[in-house]
C-alpha angles and dihedrals in degrees: 000000000000135000123226122243137176094274102035138294133329130192114269122227106248102144118093130166096284094049091042092055089043092052092051093045093041094054096040099048102065126124093307095095090051095045107030104057093073092047091048092052091049090050091051091050092247095306103148093188092052093045090053091047091052092049090052096041092050091050089052091050092048089049091050089049088049091055088055089056089051090060092044092049090054093049100044112033098194132116116241102078113221092003091070092043096047091046091055096039106036105013135253097299094063091040092053092048090053096049094041092058100032104039101033101040122353098062092038089055092048090049091048088055088052092054091050091052090045088056093053094048092043089054088049089051091052091048090056087062094046099265106127122205124176116236092244095042115130088234090066088067101028096056095053091044091055092049088047092052088051090057089049091052090051092052092047090048103047139356091202094054091047091054092047089052089052094050090051094047093045091053090050094048096050091046088055093048088052093050092051091050092049093049090050095045089051089057089048091051090050090058097234116182100255093051095046092048094042099048097039089059095034093130098032107179094219093053093045092052090058094055115105130199088252089053092052095050091043086056090050090051092053092046090047092055089057091051098039112125103055091118096051095097088069089061090068098039092130089061095048121108108229092356101202097048092041094048099047095040092048091052094046091051103036102043100053089045090053095041095050093037091055092047093050091047090053089048087052091054092049091049094058108028133053122239089253093052092050097045094047095048123096090195109032093179090057091051089047091051093050090057100040104035099030109188094018092092092155096064103078096042087051091050094051094045091054092047091051094048091049091049093048093049094051095042094053090046091055098037094053088061090056089054091045092052095046093049090047089057092049097255095115135028112301091238092073091064094055125105129215109259095219105032097030094223134131094258101165095047092047093047090050092054093047092050093051093045093052091052090052096045093092095035131086143015115287096221094044092051090050094052094046092045092052093046090055089043093058089046089058094041090053093048089049093052089046090051088061087061091044092056092045087057098040100037108023089154096056118117111255113189087188122030120189117213108267092238091065101065090041092056092045091052092051093045094047092048091054091046092054104037104038099052090047092050096042099039115008113210120214090217089059088054090052090050091053091050091048089052090051089051090051094051088052089055091046091055091049102042106024105029097035092029095222117165130201115248109266094008096123089050090051090050089053091050094052090044090059094043094049093038093229131153134197117262129234114240138179111184116213108234126218104256135159090245100047111140131192 
């Protein structure tokens, strides 16, 4: 929501600790934990011990990255996430490149993949009640699209209702993860044959010898996709009550819960299923559910559908703020920075995301999109961690309500560099090439329309037309600068 002022509208602070934690959990816990474990185990050559170690290590690295975002959020109190930080640390060109790829394409592609997976699991849910849909039936795409449009309508109608929905879904998702972990640990305690065999050979020497560097980093990629979203709270920092306390406390609560939750769910899978069953399954959670819940075929599809809806809702809430911040700085059409006069929501930014996502729903390979998205993600996480060091050097006198230990951004920079460079060198991905070409296209547009300040004929008139149709109004904004006397 936004509040009215003399000069326009400003974003209203609606996000407290509960909603902050819910937003992080809601975005992170999507379908990754139900999709990635089998891929991770394949990448580690069936080594259960190494797979669990990678899940835990990736969670630690993501938490360290999140702590870097805590310092950045206290230093620069602007919505827009990395766009605001890159603009201050590296200049407008790098900031534009980030938001061009991330806000206009990468996150929309990731959300399109979520919608496709939602369709498959929703069809599976209907089949459990005797309603049969073919995998290539139009209904498999139409139904999730309609549900997605309902989420879009809620976000356009009310920020508060969208956040309430996120709190409810996050509570359900974490409860479900806990239930899966408890059922699995029960099997482990009973000493059933799969669990005894799996954990007695967790670090099998023969399996470990067959693991390559590419396999390790591929496993990190699949795990990262399940964790992605830890930084999203920074995207709405202008809407957070008591930003510093809320940011840090939300990270300290949410990330350990997610990390240990994911590890326990993996232990549950390994307690019930054999290595062969996990590696051969396209949906390991469904295979787990068949063994544990028997006739309750509807349970796992319902779990995954709820997880995906929560992740979509939180992702769109955060990403709209990135478009909003970029447009406010003149890097995207001014229309994307406007706010609905009645509902006080970011209507144009939300509609743009929805349009691009729907175009991408039927396009692309799910696995390829994931790998390219995570590669771009570690690029931005590394640059964000590096920006902490840049600000320490350029503005040592600036007030920092939260100061992360200097070792943390250094480790994140090294880890992210390895995650980006090694997989590209060892196994180039065509989707990464497409992303690079898209970045080059964006920089060309940046030079024409931002640096040279060219405008298309009739574009201002078109903006005015959409402003009237959508009933939106420019916001008022006063950015807090980094100064030596900044107080919080």
